[in-house]
N, C-alpha and C positions, 0 to 999 in steps of 0.2 A: 725771628721766626724762620720757617723754611724759605729757601730762595736766596738768602743773604748770609754771608759769614762776616761778622764784625769782630775783628781781632783788636786787642788792646793797642797794638801798634798803629793800626789804621785810624782808630778813634783819636789817639793822641796826635797823630800827624795832621788830622783835620784842623787842628788849632793853628797850623802854620801855613795854611793856604797851599796845600800840596797841589801841584799842577798836573800830576798824573797819578791816579790811584795805583798803589802797588798791589800786585796780585801774587800770592804765594801758591798759586795753583795754575794748572793748565786749563784753559778755557777753549773748547772746540767750537767751531762754527756749527750751525744747525745741521747741515747736510752730513758733517762728520759724525755728529752724535747719532743721527739716524742710521748711518752705515754701521755703527757699533751695535745698535739695537737689532738691526736686521741680521747681522752676523751671529747674533745670539738667539735667533729665532723669535724675537719679539715682534708682534704684529704691528706694522706701520703702513703708511701710504707708500705706493710705488713712487719712485722719484729718480730724477737724473740731474746732473750738474753740467752747466756749459760755461765756457770762458770766452767765446766769441760768437759772432752772428752765424758763421758757417756751421758751427756745432748746433746752434739752435735750429737752423733749417733742417739739418739731418735728423735731429731729434724728433721734430714734429712729423717726420715721415715714418719713423720707426717706433715711436712711443705714442700709441693711440689710446686715449682715454676719453671719457665723455666730457670731462671738464678739467681744465688745468689751473693750478695755483702757481703763480710766478713770484718768487721771493728773493730779494737782494740778500746776499750773504755778507753780513758785517757783524762785528761784536757790539751790538747795541740793541736795546729794546725800542719799542715805539715805531717800528719800521712802517707799519700800516698808515700811521698818521704823519709820516715824514714827507720830505720833498727833496728833489735833486737840484743840483746847481744849474741844470739846464731848464728848470721850471717844471719838469715832470713831477706829478703828484703821486705820492705813496710808493713805498718799497714792497708792497704786497698787492698783487692783482689776481683776479679770477676771470677766466674767459673760456668759452667753448670753441673758439675759432683758432686753429693752428697758425693762421696768418698773423693774427694779432699777438700771438705768443712771441713770434719773431720780432714784431714791432716793439713790443714792450721790453723785451730783452735788450734791444738796440738802444732804448732810452735809459736803461739802467747801467749797462756795462760801460766802464770808462768814465763814469760820472760820480760825483760825490753825493752820498745820501746824508741828509741832515735831519736829525731827530732831536728830541729833548735830551737824549742820552749820549749824543755825539759832541765833539768839539764844534765850535761855531762854523768852521769851514767844512764840517762833515767828514765822512769816511769814504775813501775811494773804493768803488765796487769793482772787484776783479772776477767774481763768480756769481752766477745766478742759479738758484735751484728751481727746477720745474717739477712739480709733483702732481699726482692725481688728486683731484678735489673729492672729498668725501662728504656725504650729507650726514652731519652729526645730529642725532636726536637728543642726546643728553651728555653733558660734560661733567666729569669728576676730576679730582686732583689726588695725586699720590707722589710722595717724596721719600726717598731713603737717604739718610745722612748720618754722619758720625757726630754725636752730640756729647760734649764733655759732661754735661749735667747728668747724663745717664751712663757715663763711662763706656760708651760703645754706640752701636748703630741704633737708630730708631726709624720707624715708619710713621710718617704723618699723612693722614688721609682725610679727604673732605668730599662730601657729595656735592659741594658747590665749587666746581672747577671752572676754568675759563675766565677767571677774574683775579684781582689782587687778593692773594691768600691772607695777607696781613689784615686787610679790611674785613675779610670773613671772620678772622680770629677775634677781631675787636667787636664787631657788630653781632655776629651769630656764632659764638664760641662752641655751642652744642653741635655745630656742623663739622667740627674738627676733632679728630681722635689721634692721639699719639700712642704708638705701640712700641715699647722697647723690644729689641731683638737680642737674644743670647747669641753672641757671635760664634760660639762653638756648636750650637744646635742649628741656628739659622731659622729661616721661615718655614715652618711646618705646613702640612696640608691644612690642618685645622686653623692655623693662624691666617693663612692666605684666604681661606673660605670665610673666616670671620670678617676680614677686611673687605672682601667683596660684598658681603652682606651689609656692612656698615655703609658702603658706597651705593647701596640700593640696587645692585644688579640682581635680576630675577631670572628664574628658569635656566635655560641654556646659556644665557648671558652670564649668569653667576659662575657657572662652571668655566667658561672661557676667561672671565676676569680672574678667577682663582689661578688658573694656569699662567696667565700673563704676569701676575704679581710674583709668582715663584720664579719665572724667567728673569724678571727685573732684578730680583734679589741675587740670583746666580751671576748676572752680569755685574752688578754692583761689587760683589766680592772678587770676581775674576780680574777686574781692571783696576783694583785698588782705588775705587772712587771715594771721594769725601762727600759727594752729594750727587744724587740723581733725581732730578725734578721732572715729572711728567705732567704737563698741563696744556691741553686737557687729556685725561685718560678717558677716552670717549666710547660711547656705543653709537653705532650707525644704523641707518635705515635698512641695511642689508644684514643686520644681525651680527655685526662684528664688534669686537672690543679692541681698539687700537690706541697706540701711543702717538698722538698727533704731533706734539711738540715736546722736545726733550732738551734739558740742559744738564750737562755733566761736568763735574769738577774732580780733579784727580790729586792724589797725594804726591807732592814733589819727591818725597823720600823714597817712593817706589819707582822712580824713573828708570832705575837699572833693570827692573823687572818688566816695565811697560815701555820699552824703547820704541816699539812700533807705533804706539799711541802718541808718545811725546814727539816723535819725528814729524807728526802732522801739524805741529804748532805753527800758526801763522803769526809772524812777528811784524808784519807790515804796518799794523795799526799801533805798534808799541814804540815809545821813545827809543831811538837808536842807542842812546846812552844806557838805558836799562838793559837792552839786549846785550851790549858789549860787557856790561858789568856781570850779567848772569853767566855769560860764557867764561868769564874769568873767576867765577864763583865768588862774586862780591854782591852785597846787598845794597842797591842804590835806588834812591827815590829823588827825583828833581823837585825843587821847591822854588819859591819866588824871591829869595833873598840874595845877598852878595858876598857872604862869607862861606866859602867852601869848607866842608868838614870831612876829615878822614879820621875815623875812630875805630877801635876794635871792641866789639860787643854792642848789642842793640841797646841795652840799658844805659851804657855809658854814652852812646850816641844820642839818646834822648836827653840825658842830663846835659850834654854839651850844647844841644840846641836850646834847652831851657835857659842855661846861664848866658848864652849869647844874647838871647831875647831879653833877659833880665837887665843886662848892661846896655840896652838900647840898640843892639844889632839885629840883623835878620839872617838866619841860616839859609844857605843856597841849596842845601841838600841833606838827605840822610844817607850816609855811606858807612856801612859796617864791613870792615875787611876780614872779620872773623878771627878765630884763634890760631889757625894754622897758616897764616899769611906768609907768602914768600916774596922775595925782592921783585920778581916779575909782576906780581899782583899789585905791589905798591906802585910800580911804574904805570900799570894800567889804570889804577885809581886816580893817579895824578893826571893822566891823559884825559880821563872822563871829566874831572873837575875843570881842567884847563879848557876843555871844549865848550864850556858854558860861558857865553860872553858876559853874563851878569856877575860872574865870580871876580871880585876885586882883591880878595885876600884868601889865603888858605890856612886853616887851623888844623894841625895834627895833634890829636889827643890820644895817646896810647898808654894804657896801664897794663904792663906786660906780666902775665902769669904764664900761660902757655906761649904767648908771643914773646919772641926774643927781641928786645929793644934794639939790639945791634942790627938785626935784619931790617927793621924799620928805618934805622939811620942810614944804612947803605942804600936802601931803596929810595929814600928821600934824595940823597946825593945823586944817584943815577938818574932819577926823574928830573931833577933840577938841571942837570947838564944836557940831557936829551931834549927836554922841552924848552930850554932856555927861558925859564920862568922869570918874569919881570914884575911880579906882583908880590906884596908882602907875604912872607911865610913864617907863621908862628908855630913853634913846636913845644909840646909838653910831653915828656917821656918819664915813666916811672915803672919800676918793677924789674924783671929779669934782665940782667946784663945792662942796666941803665948807665953805669959809670963808663963802660966801654962805648956805649952808644953816644953819650955826651962828648966823649973824647973824639969820636969819629966826626961828629958834627962841628966841633970847635976847630978842628984842624982841616976842615974841608975847604975853607976859603969862601964859603957861601955866606951871603947876607941873611942869616937866619935869626929871628927873634926868639929867644928861648924863654920859657916860663917854668916856674917851679911847681905850680899847681894849676888846676883847672880854672879857678876864678881869675888868676893872674893872666892866664892864656886868653880867656874871653875878653878881659879888659883891654889887653894889648891889641887883640884883633879888631875890636870896635874902635879903639883909639887911632889905629893906623889909618883907618878910613876917614875918620873925622878930621885928622890932621892933614 
């Protein structure tokens, strides 16, 4: 349902106790999403962001509102019910007292927030958003996302916002409506008005909601979003229709067009190995096993993990070097694998079509010399230039265990650890 993308890869990897969920999309912090909405004219709460106590003190002098909402900025849900490593309760607070704003910020910044969606140790809070509190009289839900089932974008709307939309779909499906959008035509005035009507906005609020829906669609298109979830899409006691909370996800393939947005990515909460892999244009996901895998192609990588498991071993990672891999990327891949203390053997499984096996062979030799590898290295190569690649490896002087096919490679990898 809306709010979650479940790819085949992620579902498959869940069987292997993946220690860090792989995201094929940019995920902004709340304040960054709000800034994007604001820049597109979408109605939101007024807000500011602080990174230290001095900024918080200055803000309360210059940012005057009737009531403040203070929210720790981390990539995790359940902040309101979370707690900090210093004992402070909740990552979301409301107060009318500017002095308390500073006190609350001081108890959040520099501490780890722990929720049901964070690691056990929590997430380090480096920024806190301070926003104007609004009195919400009614909450609705709206989400725009790319949906394969409809071969394009859809809008999912519900008059029951502010809660788990999946529960709403299961218990009261009549409160949810899915509207396909023709990507060439977009959201028309009549479509936006129909959605506002379904969301039960009336009178002047209906007109405002209609305009906000059109603005949201315009933003969705302009930033190459995969998903834009507004919950709640609310009406206030002052007769406003605002997007109180927003979650945006973006298409990685559009990064070259959206460089300003992607430059905002906060990787401090991401496994450093994943960050390094992404920079080298490698697809890496850490896991809990002890056999490091270097493979070309996601499907082959999955098969490699399966057959390792079949023969009693445990894969330490998913690592797809892709079809256009170069020697320097092979080196980086080995560096990432070797940085994992759990890796006790490395299995290279390459079926060269676009990939030149000789490139892989040279990369293996370069990596072995540079890293001074002292763990078993099992290599299976097949495809383009495989004879030259095997010759390169056999004359390298390195202690490499070669295999003729994937099953033999997996058997040897598992056997070398049991021996």
